[in-house]
N, C-alpha and C positions, 0 to 999 in steps of 0.2 A: 295825161290823166288830170282831171280837174281836182282841185284841192277839196271841194265840198262834196265829193262823191261819198255816198253812204254805202259801206260794204257790209252792213249788218244784215243778217238773214231775215227775210220778211216774216217767216214763221216765228222767230224769236221775238221780233218786234210786236207781232200780234199777241203772243202769249204774255209779254210784259204789259201791253196795254190792257188786256183783259183782267190782269191781276192788279192793276193800278200802280205798276212799277214804271218809273221814268227810265227809259233806256239810256245807257251811257252815250256820251258824245262820240261821233265817229273817230275822232282823234284818240280818244281813250281806248277804243277797240283796237286801233292800229298799234298803240303802245303795248297793250296786253298781248297781242299776237306777236309783236317783236320780241318781248321778253320770253314768251313761250318758245319761240323759235330759237332764240339764243340758248335757252336752257336745254332744249333738245340737242342742239349742235354740241354743246359742252359735254352732255352725257355721252354722245357718240364718240367724242374725242377721248373721254375717260375710258370707254369700253375698248378703244383701239390702242391706246398707249397706257401702259401700266404706270409709268412714272407720273403721268398727269393725274391718274386716279389716286396714286399715293399722295400727291400734292393736295388733292381735294380732301382726302381723309385727314391729313395733317392739319389743314385749315379748319375743318370742322372740330377736331379735337382741341385745337388751340382756342377756338371761340367758346366751345362748351365748357372748357376748364378755366375760363376767365383769364386768358393770357395777358390781355391788356391791363387788367387790374393788378395782377401779380407783377407785371413789368413796371408799373408805376410805383408799387411798394418797394420793389428791389432798387429802383432808381433813387428813391428817397433815402433808403438806408445806405446805398452806395455813396451818395454825396456826403451823407452825415459821417461816414466812417473813412472817407478817402484821406482827408488831411491827417487825422490822428494816427491811423494805421501806417500811412506812408512815412510820417515823421518818426514814429517809433522804430519802424523797420530799418530806415536808413541811419537813424542814430545808432542802432545796434550794429549795422554794417560798418559804420564809420569807426566804431570802437574795435570791431573784430578785424577789419582790414585797414587799420590805420597805417601799417607799414607798407601797404600796397595800394597807393592811390590810383594807379592805372587800372586796377581791377574795378574799383568803385566807379571810375569815369567810364569805363566800357559798359558797365551795368547800367549807368545812367543813360548812356547813348542808346542802348538797346531798348530800354523802357520808353524813352522819349520818342523813338521811331515807331513804337507800337501805336501811339496816339496820333491821330491825323492833324496836319496843319499846325496851327498855333497852340493846340492843346499840349503838344510835347514841350513847348517852351514854358507854359503854365506849370506843368508837372515838374519840370526841371527846377523852376524857382522854389517850389515846395520842397524838393529834395535838397537843394542847396541850403535852404533855411533849416531843414532838419539836421543836416550834417554839422552846420555851424553852431547850432544850439543843442548839440547832443548831450552836453553836460547838464543842461537845464530841463530836459524832458522829464526825467525823474519818475518817481513812483506814481504820481497822480496822472501823468501823461500816459503811462503804461495802462493804468486802470481805465482811462477814457478810451484808449485804443481797443482794449479787450472788450469793453462794454459795447461800443459801437460796432466792432468787428463781429462779435458773436450775434448781435441783433441782425446784422446784414446776412450772415451765414444762415441763421435760422429762417429768415424769410426766403432766401434763395433756395434752401433745401425743401421748404414747403411748396414753393412754386414748381420746382422740378418734379417733386413727388406727385403733385396734382396733375401735371401733364402725363405722367405715367399711369394715372388712374388709381393711385394708391389711396387707401382709406385715410382721410385726414385725422389721424389720431397721433397725438404727441406722447412720447415717453415721459416719465417723471422728470421734474424740472432739473434735478441734479444730474441725472443721466443725460438729459438733452443738452444741458450747457456743456458738459464734459465732451460729448460727442461732437457738438458743433464747434467747440474750441479745437479739437483734434482735426476736424475737417478744415477749419480756417488755417491752421498751421500747415496741414498737408498741401492745401492749395497754394499757400505762400511759398512753400518749399518747391513745389512743382513749377511755379512761375519763375522763381529765382534760378532753378536749374535750367529751364528752357532758355531763359535770356542769356545765361552764362554760356550755354552750349552754342547758341546762335552767334554770340560774339566771338567765341573761340574758333568756330568753324569759319567764320568770315575772315578773321585775322589769319588763320592758317592758309586759307585759299590765296589771300594776297601774298603771303610769304612764299608759297610754292611758286606762284607766277613770277615773283621777283627772283627767286632762285634759278628758275629756268630761263630767265632773261626775256620773259614775255610781258613784263609789267608795262613796258612802253609801247606795246603793239596797239594797233587801232582797235582790235576787238577785245582787248583785255578788260576795258571798263564795262563793255556790254556783257561779257562773260561773268564778271563779278556781280553786276546787277541781277543777271538771271539767276546766278547761284544764291544771291541774297533773297530773291523772291521764293525760290524753292525751299530754302532753309526756313524762311518765314512761314510758308505753308505747312511745313512739317511741324514747326513749333505750335502753330495754331491747331493742328490736328491733335497733337498730344494734349493740349490744354482742353479742347472740347471733349475729347475722349475721357479725360479725367473728370470733368464736370458732369457729363451725362451718366457715367458709370458709377462714380464713387460718391457723389453728393446726394442722390435720392436716398430716402430713409429706408427703402427696401431694396433687395437685390434685383438687378435688371439684367437684360441680355447684353452681353459684351459684343456679340456679332453685329446686331442692329445698331448699337451705339457707335461702333467703329466706322460703319458706313455713313452714319449721320454726321460723324465728326468730319468726314471729307467735305460734305456740304457746308458744315460750319466753317471750316478753314478757308474755303474759297469765298463763301459769302461774306466772311468777316473782312477779307481783303477788299472786296467790292464796297462794303460799307465804309471802310476807312477812306477809300478814294473818293467816294461820294461826299463824306463829311469834309474832306479837305477842300473840295470845290465849294461846298456850302459855306465854310468858314472864310474862304477867300472872297466870297460874294458879300457876306454880311459885314465884314470888317472894312469895307470900302466906305461905309456911311459913318457919320460922326458918332451916332449912338452905338453902332456896331463896334467901332474902335474902342469904346469904353467897356461895353458889356458883352462884346462878341465872344470872348474866351469863356466867360461864365455861362452864357446861353449855349455856346457850342458844347461845353462839357455836359450840361444837362441833357441836351438833345442826343448827343452821342451815347451817353450811358443809357438813356431811355430806349433808343432803338437797338443798342447792343443787347440790352436785357430782353427785349421782346424777341430779338433774333435767336438768342440762346434758348428761350422757351419754345420757339417754333421748331428749332432743330430737335429739341427733346421730343416735341409732339411728333415730328417726322420719325424719330427712332421708335416711339411707342406705337405708331401705326404701321410698322413694317409687317409684311405678311406673316413672319414667324411669331409675331406678338398678337396676332388677331385670334380671338377665341372663336371656335366653330359655331356657326349658327345653330340654334336649337331646332329640333324637328318640330314641325307644326303639330299642335295638339288636335286630334281628330274631334270634330264637332259631333256631340251626341245627337241621336235621332230625336224626333219630336215626342213629347210626353203624351201618353195615351191614358185618358181618364175613363174608367169603367165603373158604373154603379153596381153595387153588390149588396143584396139584402141577406142578412144572417138571422135565422130564427133559432132562438134558444131551445134546446130539447125539453120536453115536458117531463115532470117527475113520474116515476113508476107508481104502481098500486100500493106497494108497501110504504114508500115514502109519503104518499098522500094520506094513508091511514095513520101513520105516525104523527104527521102534522095536525091531522084532525083531532087525535087523542090529546096532544099537547095543548091544543086550543081549548078543549073541553076542560082539562084540569085547571088551566089558568082561569077560565070563566067561573068554575065552582069556588076556587079560592077567593076570587074577587067578591062573589055573592056572600060568602061567610063573613068576610071582613066588614062588609056593609051592614049586615044584620047585627053584628056585635056593637057597632056604633049606635 
């Protein structure tokens, strides 16, 4: 087929020429037809596969509810609050678990493994600094952590509520700050428990294999890695379920949130692996070696925030959360205008005589008054 062939309909060209409209270039018509064909194919796939249709609904909800904008806001407050909150949390952990350093070390390892690549080392350095300077964190450090942490939680809760379609109305400031503080503490406790349980289960599995004499077997390392992945997925599921269910400002469906948390757990692991590859790539350059960890931290938090909001949009667009479509309102018939002439009834004979007499009396009174003047 020649590249210059015009596939435009002759009748359409004639109509455009008669109205003074310049017809589009043939390549423009081919692009328009290609886009229309792709849209039609995608709609057919959505009609055939329910999960694809659900994915499309979630994407529309995420876009309409400004998911990217909320993700950027959550990223900003996440970076702002990461250092003070981490320092205060591990300073407190250092005081509380001073007699059990192995527990603190296990908790550090689990948290570091949650972050991809070199980000775990960056976070570990922050944790070590927090533990070493626990005595100097003090009251002002606690205030800074609370201020930045509550700001982060407020924006995260607003973003999640927006994906659920809740009306963006905030409670009074005292009530809001108190509830956001409780949500922040609850999320921190959930993270600590999940990391602790992950570390304990991994250590318990290694102990059981050693007790059975299987620690030196060829498949023992593979089994431990597989068990670690499964435990990590379970931990991710618990965290995502907590975030989707407990953090929005209004009550949401637990069933749809639990299913969406499965998507979040698997997708978060994929995101971590992708970020690890990205960090390995950018740290090979001289500038990446200097700023790679910082840029990687920003990029990872940004995409993790967007992913959390998309998973929430997925939960919000589940079939059980869809409102039934309203019945179409019947269109009224055409208006009929009819001319109608109304003739007022004439007064009777008695009424006419009365009016005539009243007029005569008024006339006589007027004449008398004129004569007196």
